[in-house]
C-alpha positions, 0 to 999 in steps of 0.5 A: 522512495523509503530510506531505510537503516544502513543495515538493510542496504546490504545482503543479510549474512546467514547465521552459521547454524542456518542451513538452506533447509531450515533457514526461513526465506529472508525476502518477500515473495512478492517484491523480493526485497529483504525484510526489515523492522519497519515497512518491510516487516515480515507479516504472517497470514493464517495460511503461514505464508509470510510477506512484507507489510508494504506489499500487503498494504499495496494489495489491500488498497486495491482489494474490493475486500478491505477487511481481509487479505487474500494470499497470493500463493495459496489464495486463502483469505486472512481476516484483518485484526480489528486494529488493522493490517499492521497488527497481523502476526509478525513472523518471529522466525524470520525476525530472529535472523535479522541483524540485532538492530532490527529485532525490535519492530517499529509501531506502524499505522495503516491509513487505508483511506489515504494509502499511507503507512506511517511510523507512529510517534511515541511520546515516551520514546526514550522508555520504549526504544533503546538508543540504537533504535532511536538513532535508526528511526531518524534515518528512515522516512516516517511515512510511505505511500502505497497507492490510492484505494480503488473506488469499489473498495471504498463503497462509492465507485459502483453507485456512481454512474460512469459520467459522474465518475468522469466529471469528478476529474477536471480534465474529463470535465473540460473535455465533456464541456468542450464536446457539448459546446462543439455539438451545439455549434455543429447543430446551430450550423446545420439548422442555419444551413437548412434554413438557408438551403430551403430559401 
């Protein structure tokens, strides 16, 4: 579980000038969690629908198309930037309604092969981040597991046979070996029975 800054633990009060008609949705339409400036950063697809980075990462690791995201609302595809999922456009309208401490978005990297989102460590942190942001950075986890990529998405799942993929797991390998031994014992028993019966 991810520990997030205390400002994210309570519902965000809507600004007084914000009416329900013109105020953006401050919750992700997939997980219904409130947006923040870390792993739940509001990312906008080309179709203008906005979802949190965490949900988009979870979708991407399970997708057979690792270089694009399909919008869960309108089903249109958004090609991913060359530098990866975190470089999708951040929805500045949503960001502007978040508390002041969340106005600056953390730099995140997405390690798809490991199924992880990570906060980048900055060597010049004092220059890049104000003191308030550095304090909140210490109160969050620096990485988040979003799931293991599917075999087909990595390009090797379909090329391997079913038996091959089963034997890559120790439990399956043990069951397969036990089944072979049992079949051999049974076959030996049948042969001995037939030889004895014919006498």
